[in-house]
HTML snippet that shows the backbone in 3Dmol.js (N, CA, C, O; Angstrom):
<script src="https://3Dmol.org/build/3Dmol-min.js"></script>
<div id="view" style="width:600px;height:400px;position:relative"></div>
<script>
const pdb = `
ATOM      1  N   MET A   1     -24.374   6.316 -52.071  1.00  0.00           N
ATOM      2  CA  MET A   1     -25.158   7.138 -52.388  1.00  0.00           C
ATOM      3  C   MET A   1     -26.413   7.089 -52.446  1.00  0.00           C
ATOM      4  O   MET A   1     -26.790   6.402 -53.395  1.00  0.00           O
ATOM      5  N   THR A   2     -27.183   7.500 -51.870  1.00  0.00           N
ATOM      6  CA  THR A   2     -28.773   6.988 -51.805  1.00  0.00           C
ATOM      7  C   THR A   2     -29.436   8.491 -53.199  1.00  0.00           C
ATOM      8  O   THR A   2     -28.638   9.320 -53.636  1.00  0.00           O
ATOM      9  N   ASN A   3     -30.851   8.477 -53.591  1.00  0.00           N
ATOM     10  CA  ASN A   3     -31.469   9.112 -54.574  1.00  0.00           C
ATOM     11  C   ASN A   3     -31.153  10.655 -53.871  1.00  0.00           C
ATOM     12  O   ASN A   3     -30.727  11.562 -54.586  1.00  0.00           O
ATOM     13  N   SER A   4     -31.366  10.833 -52.619  1.00  0.00           N
ATOM     14  CA  SER A   4     -31.579  11.949 -52.249  1.00  0.00           C
ATOM     15  C   SER A   4     -30.087  12.564 -52.032  1.00  0.00           C
ATOM     16  O   SER A   4     -29.904  13.781 -51.983  1.00  0.00           O
ATOM     17  N   ASP A   5     -29.223  11.778 -51.927  1.00  0.00           N
ATOM     18  CA  ASP A   5     -27.752  12.583 -52.000  1.00  0.00           C
ATOM     19  C   ASP A   5     -27.299  12.749 -53.309  1.00  0.00           C
ATOM     20  O   ASP A   5     -26.128  13.089 -53.473  1.00  0.00           O
ATOM     21  N   ARG A   6     -28.129  12.541 -54.402  1.00  0.00           N
ATOM     22  CA  ARG A   6     -27.459  12.511 -55.874  1.00  0.00           C
ATOM     23  C   ARG A   6     -27.035  13.778 -55.838  1.00  0.00           C
ATOM     24  O   ARG A   6     -27.292  14.401 -54.808  1.00  0.00           O
ATOM     25  N   ILE A   7     -26.215  14.543 -57.040  1.00  0.00           N
ATOM     26  CA  ILE A   7     -26.083  15.440 -57.690  1.00  0.00           C
ATOM     27  C   ILE A   7     -26.919  16.043 -58.866  1.00  0.00           C
ATOM     28  O   ILE A   7     -26.913  15.648 -60.032  1.00  0.00           O
ATOM     29  N   ILE A   8     -27.578  16.986 -58.383  1.00  0.00           N
ATOM     30  CA  ILE A   8     -28.161  17.578 -59.529  1.00  0.00           C
ATOM     31  C   ILE A   8     -27.799  18.959 -60.246  1.00  0.00           C
ATOM     32  O   ILE A   8     -27.124  19.788 -59.636  1.00  0.00           O
ATOM     33  N   ARG A   9     -28.242  19.198 -61.518  1.00  0.00           N
ATOM     34  CA  ARG A   9     -27.323  20.197 -62.135  1.00  0.00           C
ATOM     35  C   ARG A   9     -28.482  21.346 -61.951  1.00  0.00           C
ATOM     36  O   ARG A   9     -29.564  21.246 -61.371  1.00  0.00           O
ATOM     37  N   LEU A  10     -27.774  22.731 -62.789  1.00  0.00           N
ATOM     38  CA  LEU A  10     -28.327  23.734 -62.397  1.00  0.00           C
ATOM     39  C   LEU A  10     -30.116  23.680 -63.245  1.00  0.00           C
ATOM     40  O   LEU A  10     -31.237  23.879 -62.779  1.00  0.00           O
ATOM     41  N   LYS A  11     -29.731  23.392 -64.347  1.00  0.00           N
ATOM     42  CA  LYS A  11     -30.924  23.264 -64.978  1.00  0.00           C
ATOM     43  C   LYS A  11     -32.675  22.341 -64.372  1.00  0.00           C
ATOM     44  O   LYS A  11     -33.789  22.373 -64.896  1.00  0.00           O
ATOM     45  N   THR A  12     -32.145  21.565 -63.008  1.00  0.00           N
ATOM     46  CA  THR A  12     -33.302  20.564 -62.777  1.00  0.00           C
ATOM     47  C   THR A  12     -33.387  21.419 -61.431  1.00  0.00           C
ATOM     48  O   THR A  12     -34.459  21.633 -60.864  1.00  0.00           O
ATOM     49  N   VAL A  13     -31.980  21.951 -60.914  1.00  0.00           N
ATOM     50  CA  VAL A  13     -32.473  23.099 -59.373  1.00  0.00           C
ATOM     51  C   VAL A  13     -33.239  24.210 -59.740  1.00  0.00           C
ATOM     52  O   VAL A  13     -34.061  24.497 -58.870  1.00  0.00           O
ATOM     53  N   LEU A  14     -33.261  25.011 -60.827  1.00  0.00           N
ATOM     54  CA  LEU A  14     -34.008  26.011 -61.342  1.00  0.00           C
ATOM     55  C   LEU A  14     -35.486  25.392 -61.623  1.00  0.00           C
ATOM     56  O   LEU A  14     -36.421  25.953 -61.052  1.00  0.00           O
ATOM     57  N   ALA A  15     -35.742  24.375 -62.387  1.00  0.00           N
ATOM     58  CA  ALA A  15     -36.909  23.845 -62.243  1.00  0.00           C
ATOM     59  C   ALA A  15     -37.775  23.434 -61.072  1.00  0.00           C
ATOM     60  O   ALA A  15     -38.985  23.646 -60.988  1.00  0.00           O
ATOM     61  N   ARG A  16     -37.013  22.821 -60.176  1.00  0.00           N
ATOM     62  CA  ARG A  16     -37.549  22.411 -59.090  1.00  0.00           C
ATOM     63  C   ARG A  16     -38.056  23.690 -57.740  1.00  0.00           C
ATOM     64  O   ARG A  16     -38.884  23.581 -56.835  1.00  0.00           O
ATOM     65  N   THR A  17     -37.384  24.541 -58.023  1.00  0.00           N
ATOM     66  CA  THR A  17     -37.352  25.761 -57.119  1.00  0.00           C
ATOM     67  C   THR A  17     -38.205  26.896 -57.508  1.00  0.00           C
ATOM     68  O   THR A  17     -38.962  27.550 -56.791  1.00  0.00           O
ATOM     69  N   GLY A  18     -37.919  27.039 -58.944  1.00  0.00           N
ATOM     70  CA  GLY A  18     -38.886  27.850 -59.590  1.00  0.00           C
ATOM     71  C   GLY A  18     -38.054  29.309 -59.285  1.00  0.00           C
ATOM     72  O   GLY A  18     -38.701  30.355 -59.231  1.00  0.00           O
ATOM     73  N   LEU A  19     -36.889  29.308 -59.132  1.00  0.00           N
ATOM     74  CA  LEU A  19     -36.084  30.388 -59.042  1.00  0.00           C
ATOM     75  C   LEU A  19     -35.218  30.705 -60.459  1.00  0.00           C
ATOM     76  O   LEU A  19     -34.739  29.908 -61.266  1.00  0.00           O
ATOM     77  N   SER A  20     -35.208  32.097 -60.443  1.00  0.00           N
ATOM     78  CA  SER A  20     -34.152  32.812 -61.886  1.00  0.00           C
ATOM     79  C   SER A  20     -32.710  32.155 -61.391  1.00  0.00           C
ATOM     80  O   SER A  20     -32.421  31.681 -60.292  1.00  0.00           O
ATOM     81  N   HIS A  21     -31.892  32.298 -62.618  1.00  0.00           N
ATOM     82  CA  HIS A  21     -30.497  32.491 -62.794  1.00  0.00           C
ATOM     83  C   HIS A  21     -30.133  33.304 -61.449  1.00  0.00           C
ATOM     84  O   HIS A  21     -29.795  32.823 -60.367  1.00  0.00           O
ATOM     85  N   SER A  22     -30.247  34.288 -61.702  1.00  0.00           N
ATOM     86  CA  SER A  22     -29.752  35.621 -60.639  1.00  0.00           C
ATOM     87  C   SER A  22     -30.004  35.533 -59.303  1.00  0.00           C
ATOM     88  O   SER A  22     -29.210  35.691 -58.375  1.00  0.00           O
ATOM     89  N   THR A  23     -31.426  35.211 -59.265  1.00  0.00           N
ATOM     90  CA  THR A  23     -32.022  34.723 -57.779  1.00  0.00           C
ATOM     91  C   THR A  23     -31.257  33.932 -57.305  1.00  0.00           C
ATOM     92  O   THR A  23     -30.490  34.412 -56.470  1.00  0.00           O
ATOM     93  N   LEU A  24     -31.125  32.485 -57.591  1.00  0.00           N
ATOM     94  CA  LEU A  24     -30.167  31.775 -57.180  1.00  0.00           C
ATOM     95  C   LEU A  24     -29.121  31.819 -56.779  1.00  0.00           C
ATOM     96  O   LEU A  24     -28.765  31.281 -55.731  1.00  0.00           O
ATOM     97  N   TYR A  25     -28.392  32.485 -57.549  1.00  0.00           N
ATOM     98  CA  TYR A  25     -26.877  32.958 -57.444  1.00  0.00           C
ATOM     99  C   TYR A  25     -26.822  33.988 -55.884  1.00  0.00           C
ATOM    100  O   TYR A  25     -26.064  33.879 -54.919  1.00  0.00           O
ATOM    101  N   ARG A  26     -27.641  34.703 -56.071  1.00  0.00           N
ATOM    102  CA  ARG A  26     -28.028  35.951 -55.337  1.00  0.00           C
ATOM    103  C   ARG A  26     -28.102  35.087 -53.913  1.00  0.00           C
ATOM    104  O   ARG A  26     -27.148  35.183 -53.141  1.00  0.00           O
ATOM    105  N   LYS A  27     -28.970  34.443 -53.652  1.00  0.00           N
ATOM    106  CA  LYS A  27     -29.517  33.555 -52.588  1.00  0.00           C
ATOM    107  C   LYS A  27     -28.117  32.723 -51.908  1.00  0.00           C
ATOM    108  O   LYS A  27     -27.843  32.711 -50.708  1.00  0.00           O
ATOM    109  N   ILE A  28     -27.417  32.122 -52.880  1.00  0.00           N
ATOM    110  CA  ILE A  28     -26.076  31.272 -52.446  1.00  0.00           C
ATOM    111  C   ILE A  28     -25.113  32.532 -51.995  1.00  0.00           C
ATOM    112  O   ILE A  28     -24.525  32.284 -50.942  1.00  0.00           O
ATOM    113  N   ALA A  29     -24.876  33.573 -52.444  1.00  0.00           N
ATOM    114  CA  ALA A  29     -24.351  34.406 -51.600  1.00  0.00           C
ATOM    115  C   ALA A  29     -24.652  34.899 -50.404  1.00  0.00           C
ATOM    116  O   ALA A  29     -23.871  35.234 -49.513  1.00  0.00           O
ATOM    117  N   ASP A  30     -25.695  34.927 -50.413  1.00  0.00           N
ATOM    118  CA  ASP A  30     -26.119  35.476 -49.045  1.00  0.00           C
ATOM    119  C   ASP A  30     -26.400  34.401 -47.981  1.00  0.00           C
ATOM    120  O   ASP A  30     -26.807  34.600 -46.837  1.00  0.00           O
ATOM    121  N   GLY A  31     -26.113  33.247 -48.556  1.00  0.00           N
ATOM    122  CA  GLY A  31     -26.141  31.836 -47.323  1.00  0.00           C
ATOM    123  C   GLY A  31     -27.596  31.791 -47.333  1.00  0.00           C
ATOM    124  O   GLY A  31     -28.087  31.599 -46.221  1.00  0.00           O
ATOM    125  N   THR A  32     -28.493  31.931 -48.397  1.00  0.00           N
ATOM    126  CA  THR A  32     -30.064  31.482 -47.805  1.00  0.00           C
ATOM    127  C   THR A  32     -30.136  30.237 -49.045  1.00  0.00           C
ATOM    128  O   THR A  32     -31.213  30.027 -49.604  1.00  0.00           O
ATOM    129  N   PHE A  33     -28.995  29.505 -49.384  1.00  0.00           N
ATOM    130  CA  PHE A  33     -29.777  28.736 -50.569  1.00  0.00           C
ATOM    131  C   PHE A  33     -28.342  27.696 -50.361  1.00  0.00           C
ATOM    132  O   PHE A  33     -27.323  28.206 -49.895  1.00  0.00           O
ATOM    133  N   PRO A  34     -28.356  26.809 -50.591  1.00  0.00           N
ATOM    134  CA  PRO A  34     -27.096  25.601 -50.930  1.00  0.00           C
ATOM    135  C   PRO A  34     -26.155  25.908 -51.802  1.00  0.00           C
ATOM    136  O   PRO A  34     -26.480  26.305 -52.920  1.00  0.00           O
ATOM    137  N   ALA A  35     -24.954  25.788 -51.472  1.00  0.00           N
ATOM    138  CA  ALA A  35     -24.003  26.288 -52.377  1.00  0.00           C
ATOM    139  C   ALA A  35     -23.533  25.043 -53.146  1.00  0.00           C
ATOM    140  O   ALA A  35     -23.431  23.965 -52.560  1.00  0.00           O
ATOM    141  N   GLN A  36     -23.233  25.185 -54.520  1.00  0.00           N
ATOM    142  CA  GLN A  36     -22.879  24.141 -55.267  1.00  0.00           C
ATOM    143  C   GLN A  36     -21.429  23.555 -54.713  1.00  0.00           C
ATOM    144  O   GLN A  36     -20.573  24.153 -54.061  1.00  0.00           O
ATOM    145  N   ILE A  37     -21.440  22.245 -55.170  1.00  0.00           N
ATOM    146  CA  ILE A  37     -19.936  21.538 -55.102  1.00  0.00           C
ATOM    147  C   ILE A  37     -19.602  21.213 -56.375  1.00  0.00           C
ATOM    148  O   ILE A  37     -20.345  20.754 -57.243  1.00  0.00           O
ATOM    149  N   ARG A  38     -18.182  21.532 -56.459  1.00  0.00           N
ATOM    150  CA  ARG A  38     -17.458  21.032 -58.038  1.00  0.00           C
ATOM    151  C   ARG A  38     -17.390  19.708 -58.042  1.00  0.00           C
ATOM    152  O   ARG A  38     -16.886  18.961 -57.203  1.00  0.00           O
ATOM    153  N   ILE A  39     -18.119  19.379 -59.392  1.00  0.00           N
ATOM    154  CA  ILE A  39     -17.870  17.968 -59.594  1.00  0.00           C
ATOM    155  C   ILE A  39     -16.909  17.310 -60.504  1.00  0.00           C
ATOM    156  O   ILE A  39     -16.626  16.120 -60.646  1.00  0.00           O
ATOM    157  N   SER A  40     -16.422  18.520 -61.162  1.00  0.00           N
ATOM    158  CA  SER A  40     -15.135  18.532 -62.330  1.00  0.00           C
ATOM    159  C   SER A  40     -14.551  19.628 -62.284  1.00  0.00           C
ATOM    160  O   SER A  40     -14.783  20.433 -61.381  1.00  0.00           O
ATOM    161  N   VAL A  41     -13.683  19.857 -63.256  1.00  0.00           N
ATOM    162  CA  VAL A  41     -12.739  21.405 -63.761  1.00  0.00           C
ATOM    163  C   VAL A  41     -13.922  22.318 -64.358  1.00  0.00           C
ATOM    164  O   VAL A  41     -13.870  23.518 -64.089  1.00  0.00           O
ATOM    165  N   HIS A  42     -14.957  21.856 -65.125  1.00  0.00           N
ATOM    166  CA  HIS A  42     -15.753  22.942 -65.583  1.00  0.00           C
ATOM    167  C   HIS A  42     -17.203  22.438 -65.110  1.00  0.00           C
ATOM    168  O   HIS A  42     -18.078  22.765 -65.911  1.00  0.00           O
ATOM    169  N   GLY A  43     -17.698  21.659 -63.905  1.00  0.00           N
ATOM    170  CA  GLY A  43     -18.892  21.180 -63.821  1.00  0.00           C
ATOM    171  C   GLY A  43     -19.170  21.638 -62.446  1.00  0.00           C
ATOM    172  O   GLY A  43     -18.172  21.603 -61.727  1.00  0.00           O
ATOM    173  N   ALA A  44     -20.265  22.064 -61.874  1.00  0.00           N
ATOM    174  CA  ALA A  44     -20.903  21.802 -60.738  1.00  0.00           C
ATOM    175  C   ALA A  44     -22.278  21.569 -60.512  1.00  0.00           C
ATOM    176  O   ALA A  44     -23.056  21.638 -61.463  1.00  0.00           O
ATOM    177  N   GLY A  45     -22.748  21.252 -59.162  1.00  0.00           N
ATOM    178  CA  GLY A  45     -23.765  21.037 -59.216  1.00  0.00           C
ATOM    179  C   GLY A  45     -24.318  20.657 -57.499  1.00  0.00           C
ATOM    180  O   GLY A  45     -23.451  20.519 -56.636  1.00  0.00           O
ATOM    181  N   TRP A  46     -25.464  20.548 -57.218  1.00  0.00           N
ATOM    182  CA  TRP A  46     -26.213  20.340 -55.999  1.00  0.00           C
ATOM    183  C   TRP A  46     -26.082  19.207 -55.409  1.00  0.00           C
ATOM    184  O   TRP A  46     -26.052  18.235 -56.165  1.00  0.00           O
ATOM    185  N   ARG A  47     -25.959  18.933 -53.861  1.00  0.00           N
ATOM    186  CA  ARG A  47     -26.761  17.776 -53.383  1.00  0.00           C
ATOM    187  C   ARG A  47     -28.372  18.093 -53.363  1.00  0.00           C
ATOM    188  O   ARG A  47     -28.998  19.086 -52.995  1.00  0.00           O
ATOM    189  N   GLU A  48     -28.735  16.968 -53.853  1.00  0.00           N
ATOM    190  CA  GLU A  48     -30.637  17.046 -53.661  1.00  0.00           C
ATOM    191  C   GLU A  48     -30.848  16.865 -52.902  1.00  0.00           C
ATOM    192  O   GLU A  48     -32.077  16.897 -52.825  1.00  0.00           O
ATOM    193  N   SER A  49     -30.173  16.494 -51.522  1.00  0.00           N
ATOM    194  CA  SER A  49     -31.020  16.848 -50.303  1.00  0.00           C
ATOM    195  C   SER A  49     -31.029  17.833 -49.545  1.00  0.00           C
ATOM    196  O   SER A  49     -31.816  18.079 -48.631  1.00  0.00           O
ATOM    197  N   SER A  50     -29.834  18.631 -50.042  1.00  0.00           N
ATOM    198  CA  SER A  50     -29.678  20.175 -49.672  1.00  0.00           C
ATOM    199  C   SER A  50     -30.707  20.997 -50.293  1.00  0.00           C
ATOM    200  O   SER A  50     -31.216  21.868 -49.587  1.00  0.00           O
ATOM    201  N   VAL A  51     -31.135  20.853 -51.611  1.00  0.00           N
ATOM    202  CA  VAL A  51     -31.973  21.191 -52.090  1.00  0.00           C
ATOM    203  C   VAL A  51     -33.331  20.832 -51.773  1.00  0.00           C
ATOM    204  O   VAL A  51     -34.254  21.635 -51.910  1.00  0.00           O
ATOM    205  N   ASN A  52     -33.498  19.590 -51.332  1.00  0.00           N
ATOM    206  CA  ASN A  52     -34.675  19.455 -50.735  1.00  0.00           C
ATOM    207  C   ASN A  52     -35.152  20.042 -49.268  1.00  0.00           C
ATOM    208  O   ASN A  52     -36.294  20.297 -48.887  1.00  0.00           O
ATOM    209  N   LEU A  53     -33.803  20.179 -48.525  1.00  0.00           N
ATOM    210  CA  LEU A  53     -34.240  21.183 -47.184  1.00  0.00           C
ATOM    211  C   LEU A  53     -34.644  22.398 -47.568  1.00  0.00           C
ATOM    212  O   LEU A  53     -35.366  23.100 -46.860  1.00  0.00           O
ATOM    213  N   TRP A  54     -34.173  22.773 -48.821  1.00  0.00           N
ATOM    214  CA  TRP A  54     -34.706  24.606 -48.676  1.00  0.00           C
ATOM    215  C   TRP A  54     -35.855  24.420 -49.276  1.00  0.00           C
ATOM    216  O   TRP A  54     -36.806  24.884 -48.646  1.00  0.00           O
ATOM    217  N   ILE A  55     -36.191  23.741 -50.594  1.00  0.00           N
ATOM    218  CA  ILE A  55     -37.661  23.577 -50.849  1.00  0.00           C
ATOM    219  C   ILE A  55     -38.609  23.459 -49.894  1.00  0.00           C
ATOM    220  O   ILE A  55     -39.742  23.918 -50.037  1.00  0.00           O
ATOM    221  N   ALA A  56     -38.114  22.684 -48.602  1.00  0.00           N
ATOM    222  CA  ALA A  56     -39.449  22.070 -47.445  1.00  0.00           C
ATOM    223  C   ALA A  56     -39.644  23.474 -46.491  1.00  0.00           C
ATOM    224  O   ALA A  56     -40.668  23.663 -45.833  1.00  0.00           O
ATOM    225  N   ASP A  57     -38.472  24.449 -46.523  1.00  0.00           N
ATOM    226  CA  ASP A  57     -38.871  25.389 -46.041  1.00  0.00           C
ATOM    227  C   ASP A  57     -37.661  26.655 -46.312  1.00  0.00           C
ATOM    228  O   ASP A  57     -36.671  26.990 -45.660  1.00  0.00           O
ATOM    229  N   PRO A  58     -38.195  27.100 -47.446  1.00  0.00           N
ATOM    230  CA  PRO A  58     -37.392  28.288 -47.945  1.00  0.00           C
ATOM    231  C   PRO A  58     -37.041  29.564 -47.355  1.00  0.00           C
ATOM    232  O   PRO A  58     -36.009  30.107 -47.750  1.00  0.00           O
ATOM    233  N   VAL A  59     -37.820  30.174 -46.378  1.00  0.00           N
ATOM    234  CA  VAL A  59     -38.164  31.023 -45.605  1.00  0.00           C
ATOM    235  C   VAL A  59     -37.135  31.156 -44.648  1.00  0.00           C
ATOM    236  O   VAL A  59     -36.562  32.239 -44.525  1.00  0.00           O
ATOM    237  N   SER A  60     -36.745  29.888 -43.750  1.00  0.00           N
ATOM    238  CA  SER A  60     -36.044  29.454 -42.535  1.00  0.00           C
ATOM    239  C   SER A  60     -34.445  29.218 -43.395  1.00  0.00           C
ATOM    240  O   SER A  60     -33.341  29.437 -42.895  1.00  0.00           O
ATOM    241  N   TYR A  61     -34.625  28.892 -44.308  1.00  0.00           N
ATOM    242  CA  TYR A  61     -32.988  28.183 -45.072  1.00  0.00           C
ATOM    243  C   TYR A  61     -32.089  29.125 -44.468  1.00  0.00           C
ATOM    244  O   TYR A  61     -32.213  30.349 -44.411  1.00  0.00           O
ATOM    245  N   ARG A  62     -30.903  28.188 -43.897  1.00  0.00           N
ATOM    246  CA  ARG A  62     -29.832  29.008 -43.761  1.00  0.00           C
ATOM    247  C   ARG A  62     -28.451  27.924 -44.254  1.00  0.00           C
ATOM    248  O   ARG A  62     -28.415  26.749 -43.890  1.00  0.00           O
ATOM    249  N   ALA A  63     -27.521  28.468 -45.005  1.00  0.00           N
ATOM    250  CA  ALA A  63     -26.777  27.588 -45.548  1.00  0.00           C
ATOM    251  C   ALA A  63     -25.539  27.273 -44.077  1.00  0.00           C
ATOM    252  O   ALA A  63     -24.913  28.199 -43.559  1.00  0.00           O
ATOM    253  N   ASP A  64     -25.418  25.861 -43.645  1.00  0.00           N
ATOM    254  CA  ASP A  64     -24.453  25.853 -42.663  1.00  0.00           C
ATOM    255  C   ASP A  64     -23.025  25.463 -43.064  1.00  0.00           C
ATOM    256  O   ASP A  64     -22.893  25.321 -44.279  1.00  0.00           O
ATOM    257  N   ASN A  65     -22.022  25.274 -42.389  1.00  0.00           N
ATOM    258  CA  ASN A  65     -20.667  25.459 -42.653  1.00  0.00           C
ATOM    259  C   ASN A  65     -20.238  24.443 -43.822  1.00  0.00           C
ATOM    260  O   ASN A  65     -19.532  24.763 -44.778  1.00  0.00           O
ATOM    261  N   ASP A  66     -20.804  23.104 -43.580  1.00  0.00           N
ATOM    262  CA  ASP A  66     -20.493  22.188 -44.778  1.00  0.00           C
ATOM    263  C   ASP A  66     -20.781  22.670 -46.300  1.00  0.00           C
ATOM    264  O   ASP A  66     -20.100  22.349 -47.274  1.00  0.00           O
ATOM    265  N   ASN A  67     -22.036  23.583 -46.309  1.00  0.00           N
ATOM    266  CA  ASN A  67     -22.147  23.934 -47.623  1.00  0.00           C
ATOM    267  C   ASN A  67     -21.556  24.896 -48.194  1.00  0.00           C
ATOM    268  O   ASN A  67     -21.890  25.106 -49.360  1.00  0.00           O
ATOM    269  N   LEU A  68     -20.504  25.782 -47.579  1.00  0.00           N
ATOM    270  CA  LEU A  68     -19.805  26.990 -47.317  1.00  0.00           C
ATOM    271  C   LEU A  68     -18.284  26.737 -47.856  1.00  0.00           C
ATOM    272  O   LEU A  68     -17.668  25.716 -47.549  1.00  0.00           O
ATOM    273  N   PRO A  69     -17.714  27.802 -48.721  1.00  0.00           N
ATOM    274  CA  PRO A  69     -16.209  27.481 -48.817  1.00  0.00           C
ATOM    275  C   PRO A  69     -15.872  27.330 -47.401  1.00  0.00           C
ATOM    276  O   PRO A  69     -16.560  27.852 -46.524  1.00  0.00           O
ATOM    277  N   SER A  70     -14.589  26.465 -47.100  1.00  0.00           N
ATOM    278  CA  SER A  70     -13.491  26.426 -46.416  1.00  0.00           C
ATOM    279  C   SER A  70     -13.083  27.921 -45.617  1.00  0.00           C
ATOM    280  O   SER A  70     -12.377  28.708 -46.247  1.00  0.00           O
ATOM    281  N   ARG A  71     -13.509  28.264 -44.323  1.00  0.00           N
ATOM    282  CA  ARG A  71     -12.897  29.213 -44.067  1.00  0.00           C
ATOM    283  C   ARG A  71     -11.441  29.114 -43.209  1.00  0.00           C
ATOM    284  O   ARG A  71     -10.774  30.026 -42.722  1.00  0.00           O
ATOM    285  N   ARG A  72     -11.233  27.806 -43.211  1.00  0.00           N
ATOM    286  CA  ARG A  72      -9.923  27.562 -42.416  1.00  0.00           C
ATOM    287  C   ARG A  72      -8.567  27.528 -43.242  1.00  0.00           C
ATOM    288  O   ARG A  72      -7.550  27.039 -42.751  1.00  0.00           O
ATOM    289  N   GLU A  73      -8.597  28.016 -44.393  1.00  0.00           N
ATOM    290  CA  GLU A  73      -7.132  27.886 -45.147  1.00  0.00           C
ATOM    291  C   GLU A  73      -6.632  29.145 -44.587  1.00  0.00           C
ATOM    292  O   GLU A  73      -7.309  30.101 -44.210  1.00  0.00           O
ATOM    293  N   GLY A  74      -5.221  29.006 -44.582  1.00  0.00           N
ATOM    294  CA  GLY A  74      -4.360  29.904 -44.392  1.00  0.00           C
ATOM    295  C   GLY A  74      -3.701  29.507 -42.739  1.00  0.00           C
ATOM    296  O   GLY A  74      -2.885  30.286 -42.245  1.00  0.00           O
ATOM    297  N   GLY A  75      -4.016  28.596 -42.183  1.00  0.00           N
ATOM    298  CA  GLY A  75      -3.599  28.105 -41.173  1.00  0.00           C
ATOM    299  C   GLY A  75      -4.244  28.681 -39.966  1.00  0.00           C
ATOM    300  O   GLY A  75      -3.738  28.368 -38.889  1.00  0.00           O
ATOM    301  N   HIS A  76      -4.966  29.234 -39.962  1.00  0.00           N
ATOM    302  CA  HIS A  76      -6.302  29.744 -38.757  1.00  0.00           C
ATOM    303  C   HIS A  76      -6.664  28.927 -38.145  1.00  0.00           C
ATOM    304  O   HIS A  76      -7.144  29.237 -37.054  1.00  0.00           O
ATOM    305  N   GLU A  77      -6.625  27.641 -38.489  1.00  0.00           N
ATOM    306  CA  GLU A  77      -7.452  26.547 -37.676  1.00  0.00           C
ATOM    307  C   GLU A  77      -6.889  26.507 -36.247  1.00  0.00           C
ATOM    308  O   GLU A  77      -5.686  26.611 -36.007  1.00  0.00           O
ATOM    309  N   LYS A  78      -7.949  26.331 -35.210  1.00  0.00           N
ATOM    310  CA  LYS A  78      -7.520  26.179 -34.064  1.00  0.00           C
ATOM    311  C   LYS A  78      -7.085  24.833 -33.652  1.00  0.00           C
ATOM    312  O   LYS A  78      -7.877  24.079 -34.218  1.00  0.00           O
ATOM    313  N   GLY A  79      -6.306  24.171 -33.014  1.00  0.00           N
ATOM    314  CA  GLY A  79      -5.987  22.919 -32.838  1.00  0.00           C
ATOM    315  C   GLY A  79      -6.125  22.501 -31.357  1.00  0.00           C
ATOM    316  O   GLY A  79      -5.863  21.348 -31.014  1.00  0.00           O
TER     317      GLY A  79
END
`;
const viewer = $3Dmol.createViewer("view");
viewer.addModel(pdb, "pdb");
viewer.setStyle({}, {cartoon: {color: "spectrum"}});
viewer.zoomTo();
viewer.render();
</script>
């Protein structure tokens, strides 16, 4: 794991982006900010590389399928 792929926590994300809690979570729901990844039962964080992509171009950023919850659950996967 490189330094840019380390997991950063909420406090660091808020400090680096300047977003408030509510704006951050609204942007995640809208797909305009990287989604969290689960790192333990009660913990989550963000890939630093994903946050860096958002910081580089926040207006044009759109979450890709790797950052969103899986939509293939329930056996609807094409084979």
